[in-house]
C-alpha positions in Angstrom: -56.0 29.6 33.8 -54.7 26.3 34.1 -57.0 24.2 36.3 -55.6 22.1 38.8 -57.5 19.0 39.5 -55.8 16.1 41.3 -58.5 13.6 41.7 -57.5 11.6 39.0 -53.9 11.3 40.5 -54.7 8.3 42.9 -56.0 6.4 39.9 -53.2 6.8 37.6 -51.3 3.6 37.2 -47.6 2.7 37.2 -47.5 2.5 33.3 -49.2 5.9 32.9 -46.4 7.5 35.2 -43.9 5.7 32.6 -45.3 7.2 29.7 -45.3 10.6 31.5 -41.7 10.7 32.5 -40.9 9.4 29.2 -42.5 12.0 27.3 -40.7 14.5 29.9 -37.6 13.0 29.0 -38.2 13.0 25.3 -39.1 17.1 25.6 -35.5 17.8 26.5 -34.5 18.1 23.0 -38.0 17.9 21.0 -40.8 20.4 21.4 -43.2 18.1 19.9 -42.2 14.0 20.8 -43.2 11.2 18.1 -45.4 8.5 19.7 -42.4 6.2 18.4 -39.7 7.8 20.9 -42.1 7.9 23.6 -42.5 4.0 23.1 -39.0 3.5 23.1 -38.0 5.2 26.1 -41.3 3.7 28.2 -40.0 0.4 27.1 -43.2 -1.3 28.4 -43.1 -5.2 28.5 -46.5 -5.9 27.1 -46.8 -2.8 24.8 -49.9 -0.7 25.1 -47.9 2.5 25.0 -50.1 4.0 22.6 -53.6 3.3 24.5 -52.1 4.7 27.4 -51.1 8.0 25.6 -54.7 8.2 24.2 -55.8 8.1 27.9 -53.5 10.7 29.2 -55.0 13.0 26.4 -58.4 12.6 27.8 -57.4 13.0 31.2 -55.6 16.4 29.6 -52.4 15.4 31.3 -50.8 15.7 27.6 -51.6 17.4 24.4 -51.8 15.7 20.9 -50.2 18.3 18.3 -49.0 18.2 14.6 -46.7 21.0 13.1 -44.8 21.2 9.8 -45.8 17.6 9.3 -44.7 16.3 12.6 -47.1 14.6 14.9 -46.5 13.9 18.4 -47.5 14.7 22.2 -46.4 17.2 24.6 -46.9 17.7 28.3 -49.3 20.4 29.9 -49.1 21.8 33.0 -51.7 19.6 34.8 -49.3 16.5 33.7 -46.3 18.3 35.0 -48.4 19.0 38.3 -49.1 15.2 38.4 -45.4 14.2 38.1 -44.2 16.9 40.6 -47.1 15.5 43.2 -46.2 12.1 42.9 -42.4 12.9 43.8 -43.9 15.0 47.0 -45.8 11.8 47.8 -43.0 9.5 47.2 -40.9 11.6 49.7 -44.1 11.5 52.6 -43.9 15.4 52.1 -47.6 16.0 50.4 -50.5 13.5 51.5 -53.5 16.0 50.4 -54.2 19.3 48.5 -56.5 22.0 49.7 -58.1 24.9 48.5 -56.0 27.8 46.4 -54.9 30.7 48.8 -53.5 33.1 46.0 -52.8 33.5 42.6 -50.2 35.9 40.6 -48.8 36.1 37.2 -46.4 33.6 37.8 -47.6 30.9 40.2 -50.2 29.5 42.1 -50.4 28.9 45.6 -52.3 26.0 47.5 -52.8 24.5 50.8 -51.0 21.2 51.3 -51.1 19.1 54.1 -48.6 16.0 55.3 -49.9 12.6 56.6 -50.3 13.9 60.1 -52.7 16.9 59.3 -49.5 19.6 59.4 -50.5 22.2 56.7 -48.0 23.6 54.1 -48.0 25.6 51.3 -47.6 24.5 47.9 -46.5 27.0 45.2 -46.7 26.1 41.5 -44.7 28.3 39.1 -46.5 28.9 35.7 -44.7 31.3 33.7 -46.1 31.9 30.1 -49.5 33.3 31.0 -50.7 36.4 28.6 -50.3 38.8 31.7 -46.5 38.1 31.5 -45.2 36.9 28.3 -42.2 39.1 28.4 -40.3 36.9 31.2 -37.6 35.8 28.9 -36.8 39.3 28.2 -36.8 40.3 31.7 -35.3 37.3 33.5 -32.1 35.6 32.9 -33.2 32.3 33.3 -32.3 31.1 30.0 -28.7 32.7 30.2 -27.3 31.7 27.1 -30.1 29.8 25.7 -32.3 31.1 23.1 -35.3 29.0 23.2 -37.1 26.7 25.8 -40.5 25.8 27.0 -42.6 27.6 29.3 -42.2 24.3 31.7 -38.7 24.0 31.6 -38.8 28.2 32.6 -40.9 27.1 35.4 -38.5 24.6 36.5 -35.8 26.9 36.4 -37.7 29.9 38.2 -38.6 27.3 41.2 -35.3 26.2 41.3 -34.0 29.6 41.7 -36.6 30.4 44.2 -35.8 27.5 46.6 -32.1 28.2 46.7 -32.7 31.9 47.5 -35.3 30.8 50.2 -32.6 28.4 51.6 -29.9 30.4 51.8 -31.7 33.6 53.4 -33.5 31.4 55.6 -30.1 29.7 57.0 -29.1 33.3 58.0 -31.9 34.1 59.7 -33.8 36.5 57.4 -37.6 36.6 57.6 -38.4 34.1 54.8 -40.9 31.1 54.6 -38.9 28.0 55.7 -38.6 26.0 52.5 -39.1 22.0 52.7 -38.9 20.4 49.2 -38.5 21.4 45.9 -39.4 19.2 42.6 -39.5 20.3 38.9 -41.6 23.6 39.1 -43.3 22.9 42.7 -42.1 24.2 46.1 -43.4 22.8 49.5 -42.7 25.5 52.1 -44.2 26.0 55.7 -47.5 28.3 56.1 -47.0 31.7 57.4 -49.7 33.0 59.5 -50.6 36.3 58.5 -52.0 38.4 55.8 -50.6 40.2 52.8 -49.9 43.9 53.3 -52.2 44.8 50.6 -55.3 43.5 52.7 -54.1 45.3 56.1 -56.0 48.5 56.4 -54.5 49.7 59.8 -51.4 49.2 61.5 -51.0 50.3 65.2 -47.0 51.2 64.8 -46.8 52.6 61.2 -43.6 54.0 61.9 -42.0 51.0 63.6 -43.4 48.7 60.6 -41.9 51.1 58.1 -38.7 51.2 59.7 -38.3 47.5 59.5 -39.2 47.3 56.1 -36.2 49.7 55.2 -33.9 47.8 57.6 -35.0 44.5 55.6 -34.2 46.3 52.1 -30.6 47.3 53.6 -30.0 44.0 54.9 -30.6 42.3 51.8 -28.0 44.9 50.3 -25.5 44.0 52.6 -25.7 40.5 51.5 -25.4 41.4 48.0 -28.9 40.9 47.0 -31.9 43.3 45.7 -35.3 41.9 45.8 -36.6 43.7 42.9 -40.4 43.5 43.6 -40.6 44.5 47.3 -44.2 45.8 47.3 -47.4 44.8 49.3 -48.2 42.1 47.6 -45.0 40.4 48.6 -44.8 41.5 52.3 -47.0 39.2 54.8 -47.7 40.7 58.3 -49.5 39.0 61.2 -51.4 40.1 63.9 -48.0 41.1 66.1 -46.9 42.9 63.2 -44.0 40.5 62.3 -42.9 40.7 58.9 -42.1 38.0 56.1 -41.0 38.5 52.7 -42.0 36.1 50.1 -41.7 35.8 46.2 -38.1 35.6 45.7 -37.3 34.4 42.0 -36.6 37.8 40.6 -33.7 38.8 43.0 -30.6 40.3 41.4 -27.3 41.1 42.8 -26.1 44.5 43.9 -23.5 44.3 41.1 -26.2 44.1 38.4 -25.9 47.1 36.0 -29.6 48.4 37.0 -28.9 47.6 40.8 -29.7 51.3 41.4 -32.9 51.2 39.7 -34.4 48.4 41.3 -33.3 49.4 44.7 -34.7 52.7 44.5 -38.0 51.0 42.6 -38.1 48.9 46.1 -37.9 51.6 48.4 -40.4 53.8 46.6 -42.8 51.2 46.6 -42.8 51.1 50.1 -42.9 54.7 50.7 -46.0 55.2 48.1 -47.8 52.4 50.0 -47.4 53.9 53.1 -48.6 57.3 52.2 -51.4 55.9 49.9 -52.9 53.6 52.9 -51.8 54.9 55.7 -51.1 58.3 55.5 -47.5 58.2 56.4 -44.7 59.9 54.9 -41.2 60.1 55.7 -37.8 61.4 54.7 -35.7 58.7 55.9 -34.9 56.5 53.2 -31.7 54.1 52.6 -29.3 54.6 49.4 -27.6 52.0 48.0 -24.1 53.9 47.7 -24.2 54.3 51.4 -24.4 50.4 52.0 -21.2 48.2 52.7 -21.8 44.7 51.4 -20.9 42.3 54.4 -21.2 39.0 52.6 -21.3 38.1 49.0 -24.6 35.7 48.9 -25.1 36.5 45.3 -21.8 35.2 44.5 -22.6 32.1 45.9 -26.0 31.6 44.7 -25.0 33.2 41.2 -27.7 35.7 41.4 -28.7 37.9 38.4 -26.2 40.4 37.4 -23.1 38.4 39.0 -20.3 37.7 36.6 -17.3 35.7 37.1 -15.1 38.8 37.1 -16.7 40.2 40.3 -16.1 36.7 42.1 -12.6 36.5 40.9 -12.2 40.2 42.6 -14.1 39.3 45.8 -11.7 35.8 46.0 -8.8 38.2 45.5 -9.3 40.6 48.1 -10.6 38.1 50.6 -8.9 34.7 50.2 -5.8 35.3 47.8 -2.8 37.1 49.1 -1.6 40.1 46.6 1.4 39.1 44.1 3.8 41.6 45.5 7.5 41.9 46.2 6.9 41.6 50.1 5.6 38.3 49.8 8.5 37.1 47.7 10.7 36.7 50.7 11.0 33.1 50.7 11.9 33.2 46.7 14.4 35.7 47.4 16.5 33.5 50.0 16.0 30.6 48.1 17.6 32.2 44.9 20.4 34.0 47.1 21.0 30.2 48.3 21.4 29.0 44.9 23.7 31.8 44.0 25.9 31.2 46.8 26.2 27.3 46.1 26.9 28.1 42.3 29.6 30.8 43.1 31.1 29.6 46.7 31.2 26.6 48.6 29.9 22.9 47.3 26.9 21.2 47.5 26.7 17.9 49.7 26.1 15.9 46.4 29.3 17.1 44.9 31.1 16.4 48.3 30.3 12.8 48.1 31.0 12.2 44.6 34.6 13.5 45.2 34.7 11.4 48.3 33.6 8.3 46.1 36.3 9.0 43.4 39.1 9.3 45.9 38.2 6.0 47.2 38.4 4.3 43.9 41.6 5.7 43.1 43.1 4.4 46.3 41.6 0.9 45.4 43.3 1.2 42.1 46.7 1.9 43.6 46.2 -1.2 46.2 45.1 -3.3 43.1 48.3 -2.3 41.3 50.8 -2.9 44.2 49.0 -6.4 44.7 49.1 -7.1 41.1 53.1 -6.2 40.7 53.7 -8.6 43.9 52.1 -11.5 42.2 53.8 -10.8 38.9 57.5 -11.0 40.8 56.2 -14.3 42.3 54.6 -15.8 39.2 57.3 -15.2 36.7 57.2 -14.9 32.8 54.5 -17.6 32.8 51.7 -15.5 34.1 52.5 -12.6 31.9 51.0 -14.3 29.1 47.8 -14.9 31.2 47.6 -11.4 32.6 48.1 -9.7 29.0 45.1 -11.8 28.0 43.2 -10.8 30.8 43.9 -7.0 30.9 42.7 -7.4 27.0 39.2 -8.9 28.3 39.0 -6.1 31.0 39.1 -3.3 28.4 36.8 -5.1 26.4 34.3 -5.5 28.8 34.8 -1.9 30.4 34.3 -0.5 26.8 31.0 -2.6 26.5 29.8 -1.6 30.0 30.8 2.1 29.3 28.7 1.7 26.2 25.9 0.2 27.8 25.6 3.1 30.4 25.6 5.6 28.0 23.0 4.3 26.3 20.7 4.5 29.2 19.6 8.1 28.6 16.3 7.6 30.4 18.1 7.7 33.8 16.9 10.8 35.8 20.0 13.1 35.7 19.5 16.7 35.9 22.5 17.6 33.6 24.4 16.3 31.2 27.7 16.8 33.4 26.2 14.8 36.2 25.2 12.1 33.5 29.1 12.1 32.6 30.0 11.9 36.2 27.8 9.4 37.4 28.5 7.0 34.2 32.3 7.5 34.8 32.1 6.5 38.6 30.1 3.4 37.5 32.7 2.4 34.8 35.4 3.2 37.4 33.5 0.7 40.1 33.3 -2.1 37.4 37.0 -2.0 36.7 37.6 -2.2 40.3 35.3 -5.2 40.5 36.6 -7.1 37.8 40.4 -6.6 39.0 39.3 -7.9 42.5 38.1 -11.1 41.0 41.0 -11.7 39.1 43.2 -10.9 42.1 41.2 -13.6 43.9 41.8 -16.0 41.0 45.3 -15.4 41.0 45.7 -15.9 44.7 
């Protein structure tokens, strides 16, 4: 069992905490962190990292170890506790630590207090104890990873429990109110009451039994199963108000063993009431009769939740089905396109035809004006007009080649590209002929 002694916490210097944080960073990809790596991460100004490491070993915050010719250090639960408590202290959440009020196979529970004297509960997850070494097999904390330290597993368990507490408390479910989370530690409000395992008599046994069954059903309606709903994880006060605790092992109702865990939670309550209070009832819920109203397991990604289940849920609630009845707009658009292709012309084509007609009219006007000037000018102007016509043709050919080379223009089809190029050359010819006309005039 890990001894929790916080007396040395107030005397640790800033450099010692810097070395602890550097060791924690090194343990992300090292089982044993060499002292050289710790010194390089800490990067203390005046050195002295090796002396600080020796002092931390004496305080039992870290441990020196050597395996397979590798020498280095690794964090202990005491050092991990100090890092979490210092973070809570900087956040002004925890000011003092009191007695131990509970212990389990996965965590230790302590009384904590703020600076104004408000009492809280400090829960420290401590996975890896001898009584529960199969946590890697029974819990999916690692997911696709194969190996991890017990400190990292404790951190994942605390993170998951804090998220479940936050989600359920926001929905009005009777759980302790979570206040803060850091590493493997959770701070929550103190619940006045006792575990159901320590209560010998209940005035309204049937009422309490019905409440417990309703809480199990209510969880299932949110898509969750507690997985360890027994007398040790149920708090009850003098007014017989119930509070549920210990949530990291919660699973989804879509889990392959959901029926087994749901029935086990129900049977744990029935067995305890029959054994301690001599109360037996045939009224019990069944998972197959419960309708899921909200998908909290999808939001929190509980154990047993899969991506396929999330996609199915979103398709049923958010996305509209891809049937023919939803393709009405597309059919109208398609029919409109067919009409434009078979029958009437589009407004763009009509504009292009109008522009072509205007260009032809301008050419006719220019031709008529050119004949008048030729008649007035005589034979001397004919030679100059022939030269200008040859220049016009050369310039028009050059301009058409430039236009045809501009393949980057955003045209939809090749035919449209030819039409636009033709129109552009026509306008160029007309403009050149106007300039010539002005010169001649």
